[in-house]
C-alpha positions in Angstrom: 0.0 0.0 0.0 1.6 3.3 -0.9 2.1 5.9 1.8 -0.5 8.2 0.4 -3.1 5.3 0.2 -5.3 4.6 -2.7 -8.6 5.9 -3.9 -11.2 3.9 -1.9 -14.1 2.3 -3.8 -17.5 3.5 -2.6 -19.2 0.9 -0.4 -22.1 0.7 -2.8 -19.8 -0.6 -5.5 -18.6 -3.5 -3.3 -20.4 -6.8 -3.2 -22.6 -7.4 -0.1 -22.2 -10.8 1.6 -25.5 -11.9 0.0 -24.1 -11.0 -3.5 -20.9 -12.8 -2.8 -22.9 -15.9 -1.9 -25.2 -15.6 -5.0 -22.3 -15.3 -7.4 -20.2 -18.0 -5.5 -23.2 -20.3 -5.7 -23.4 -19.9 -9.5 -19.7 -21.0 -9.8 -20.2 -23.9 -7.4 -23.1 -25.1 -9.6 -20.7 -25.2 -12.5 -18.1 -27.3 -10.7 -16.1 -24.9 -8.5 -14.9 -26.8 -5.3 -12.5 -24.4 -3.7 -13.0 -20.7 -2.7 -10.3 -18.5 -1.3 -10.9 -15.1 0.3 -8.1 -12.7 -0.4 -7.5 -9.0 -0.7 -6.4 -6.6 0.3 -7.2 -7.9 3.8 -10.4 -9.8 3.9 -10.6 -9.8 7.7 -11.2 -6.1 7.9 -14.7 -6.5 6.4 -17.2 -5.9 9.2 -19.4 -8.7 7.9 -16.6 -11.2 7.3 -18.4 -13.7 9.7 -21.5 -13.5 7.6 -19.4 -14.0 4.4 -17.8 -17.1 5.9 -21.1 -18.5 7.2 -22.8 -18.1 3.8 -19.9 -19.6 1.9 -19.5 -22.5 4.4 -23.1 -23.6 3.5 -21.8 -24.4 0.0 -20.0 -27.7 -0.8 -16.6 -26.1 -1.1 -13.2 -26.0 0.6 -12.7 -22.6 2.1 -9.4 -20.9 2.6 -8.1 -17.4 3.2 -5.1 -15.2 2.5 -4.3 -12.6 5.2 -1.6 -10.3 6.4 -2.2 -12.0 9.9 -2.3 -8.6 11.8 -5.8 -9.3 13.3 -6.3 -13.0 12.6 -5.9 -13.9 16.3 -9.4 -12.4 16.8 -10.9 -14.8 14.3 -9.5 -18.2 15.4 -12.8 -19.5 16.7 -14.7 -18.1 13.7 -12.3 -19.8 11.2 -12.7 -23.1 13.0 -16.5 -22.7 13.2 -16.7 -22.4 9.4 -14.1 -24.9 8.5 -11.4 -22.6 7.2 -8.4 -24.6 7.8 -6.0 -23.4 5.1 -4.4 -20.0 5.8 -2.0 -18.2 3.5 0.0 -15.5 5.4 1.7 -12.7 3.4 5.1 -12.0 4.9 7.9 -10.5 2.8 10.6 -10.2 5.4 11.7 -11.8 8.7 13.5 -8.7 9.7 11.5 -6.3 11.8 12.9 -3.1 10.4 12.7 -4.3 6.8 9.1 -5.5 7.4 8.2 -2.0 8.6 9.9 -0.4 5.5 8.0 -2.7 3.1 4.6 -2.5 4.8 4.8 0.9 6.4 3.4 -0.8 9.5 5.2 -1.8 12.7 3.4 -5.1 13.0 6.2 -7.8 12.5 6.0 -9.3 16.0 2.2 -9.5 15.8 2.3 -11.2 12.4 5.0 -13.6 13.4 3.4 -14.5 16.7 0.1 -15.1 14.9 1.8 -17.5 12.5 3.0 -19.5 15.6 -0.6 -19.3 17.0 -2.1 -20.6 13.8 0.3 -23.5 13.7 -0.4 -24.2 17.4 -4.2 -24.1 16.7 -3.8 -26.8 14.0 -4.3 -24.7 10.8 -2.5 -25.6 7.6 -0.2 -22.5 7.2 1.5 -21.2 4.1 3.8 -18.2 4.3 3.9 -16.2 1.0 7.0 -14.0 0.3 7.2 -12.0 -2.9 11.0 -11.8 -3.7 12.6 -8.6 -5.0 16.3 -8.1 -5.7 18.0 -5.8 -3.2 15.0 -6.0 -0.9 14.6 -9.4 0.5 16.5 -11.8 -1.8 19.1 -12.1 1.0 16.5 -13.8 3.2 15.7 -16.8 1.0 17.7 -19.2 3.2 16.3 -17.7 6.4 12.8 -18.3 5.2 13.7 -21.9 4.3 15.2 -22.4 7.8 11.8 -21.3 9.2 10.5 -24.7 8.1 13.1 -26.6 10.1 11.0 -26.4 13.3 7.7 -25.1 12.0 5.3 -27.3 9.8 4.6 -24.5 7.4 5.1 -24.1 3.7 7.1 -21.1 2.7 6.3 -20.0 -0.9 8.5 -17.6 -2.8 6.5 -15.7 -5.4 8.1 -14.1 -8.5 7.4 -10.4 -8.6 4.6 -9.8 -11.1 3.9 -6.6 -13.1 0.8 -4.5 -12.0 0.0 -0.9 -12.4 2.1 1.3 -10.2 4.4 -1.4 -8.7 7.5 -0.2 -10.8 8.0 -3.8 -12.0 11.0 -4.6 -14.0 12.6 -7.9 -15.0 15.9 -6.8 -13.3 14.3 -6.6 -9.9 12.6 -9.9 -10.1 14.1 -13.1 -8.4 13.5 -16.1 -10.7 12.8 -19.7 -9.9 16.3 -20.6 -11.2 17.9 -18.0 -8.9 16.0 -19.2 -5.9 17.2 -22.8 -6.5 20.8 -21.5 -7.0 20.6 -20.1 -3.5 19.2 -23.3 -2.2 21.8 -25.6 -3.8 24.6 -23.3 -2.6 23.3 -23.6 1.0 22.2 -27.2 1.3 23.8 -30.5 0.2 22.0 -31.7 -2.9 21.0 -35.0 -1.4 19.0 -33.2 1.3 16.9 -31.1 -1.2 13.7 -33.2 -1.9 11.4 -32.4 -4.8 7.9 -33.0 -3.6 4.9 -34.1 -5.7 2.9 -31.1 -6.6 -0.9 -31.2 -6.2 -3.1 -31.3 -9.2 -3.4 -27.8 -10.8 -0.9 -26.6 -8.3 0.6 -23.1 -8.9 3.8 -23.9 -7.0 6.8 -26.1 -7.4 7.3 -27.8 -4.1 10.4 -28.9 -2.2 11.6 -29.6 1.3 14.9 -30.1 3.1 15.2 -33.6 4.5 14.5 -33.7 8.2 12.7 -30.3 8.2 9.1 -30.2 9.5 7.9 -27.9 6.8 8.5 -27.3 3.1 9.1 -24.6 0.6 7.9 -23.8 -2.9 8.4 -21.4 -5.8 5.5 -19.8 -7.7 7.2 -19.0 -11.0 4.3 -17.3 -12.9 6.8 -15.0 -14.8 9.7 -17.2 -15.8 8.1 -20.6 -15.8 4.3 -20.1 -15.8 1.8 -22.8 -14.9 -0.8 -21.5 -17.4 -1.3 -24.9 -19.1 -2.8 -26.3 -15.9 -4.4 -23.2 -14.4 -8.0 -23.5 -13.3 -8.3 -20.3 -11.3 -10.6 -17.3 -11.6 -10.7 -14.2 -9.5 -13.9 -12.4 -8.5 -12.8 -8.9 -7.4 -14.3 -7.1 -4.4 -16.5 -5.0 -6.7 -17.9 -8.0 -8.5 -15.7 -8.2 -11.6 -14.3 -11.4 -13.0 -10.7 -11.7 -13.9 -9.8 -14.8 -15.9 -6.0 -14.2 -15.3 -4.1 -12.0 -12.9 -1.9 -10.9 -15.8 -4.9 -9.7 -17.8 -6.1 -6.1 -17.7 -9.6 -7.1 -18.9 -12.4 -7.7 -16.4 -16.1 -8.8 -16.8 -18.6 -7.0 -14.7 -20.9 -9.6 -13.0 -22.3 -7.4 -10.2 -24.2 -4.9 -12.4 -25.9 -7.7 -14.2 -26.7 -9.5 -10.9 -28.2 -6.4 -9.5 -30.4 -6.1 -12.5 -31.8 -9.5 -11.8 -30.3 -11.0 -15.0 -28.3 -14.2 -15.4 -24.5 -13.9 -15.0 -23.8 -17.3 -16.6 -23.3 -15.9 -20.1 -20.8 -13.4 -18.9 -18.8 -16.1 -17.0 -18.8 -18.4 -20.0 -17.6 -15.7 -22.3 -14.8 -14.7 -19.8 -13.6 -18.3 -19.3 -13.7 -19.0 -23.0 -11.7 -15.9 -23.8 -8.9 -16.7 -21.3 -5.6 -16.4 -23.3 -3.2 -19.2 -23.4 -0.2 -17.7 -21.5 0.0 -14.8 -19.0 -2.9 -12.8 -20.4 -1.4 -12.9 -23.8 2.1 -12.0 -22.8 3.5 -15.2 -24.0 7.2 -14.1 -24.1 9.4 -12.2 -21.6 9.9 -9.5 -24.2 6.1 -8.8 -24.3 6.0 -8.8 -20.5 8.6 -6.1 -20.4 6.5 -3.7 -22.5 4.8 -1.4 -19.9 1.7 -0.7 -22.0 0.8 -4.4 -21.8 0.3 -4.3 -18.0 -0.1 -0.6 -17.1 -3.9 -0.9 -17.3 -3.9 -4.0 -15.0 -5.0 -2.5 -11.6 -2.6 -3.2 -8.7 -3.1 -6.1 -6.4 -4.0 -3.7 -3.5 -7.1 -2.6 -5.4 -8.2 -5.9 -6.8 -9.4 -7.7 -3.6 -11.4 -10.8 -4.1 
């Protein structure tokens, strides 16, 4: 989040929990079996308990991505509605660096909440977006976090969005991560794990460690051929790919009492083969191709 903040979306433009449920139900009727609440920060919604209650009534696996600043207040709620899979965004294990990245002095709260989630039996993944000169010197420290903690640390390649000053030169690639790993651990201790079906990550672990680590290489080694994900933004727009700048407005149609199924079908059918049409790194480096793709902090979902 930039220091000056962002233009807030009027509340009337945001889906109500009833509308989230109605749209989610449509997707579930067409075969969706997993729903993840993400953001932004989903737990700051005043009606988050109602959102979880409604979604929990559907035959889906629920999960959540959070900054873990206030998640300790929701332990019982998450358990009540069967939300067992928690992704925590954490880009540094160094308190001062964490504050510089997030502009918030919440490192100890977040770290302690990760420990709390593990203690309470949740399946915890820690997501770190790697950036050269920012946190690429912490790769091994993050992996060592998995020595005693049964968590999955996931290194995410820095992706281009409007306003995030993306450049290929400040991205840490899958190959570079593994170079660090192989320089720090004996090769026979680095285990390649079996990835789940349609997984976005390439999973590994160090022998004897309780947890694991993974790389989400959506830039240098994309998983587009097996991608089965769609994002519904907080204002009810459907994105068929995070790299794509195009969105399909479901909420306006829903509020008119009309069927959203034709819009969904068209959006899914028009999903491009690789990275929203940026099928080469050369295309990815052309700012005009992703400058209209709103930033992650304004997407929600």
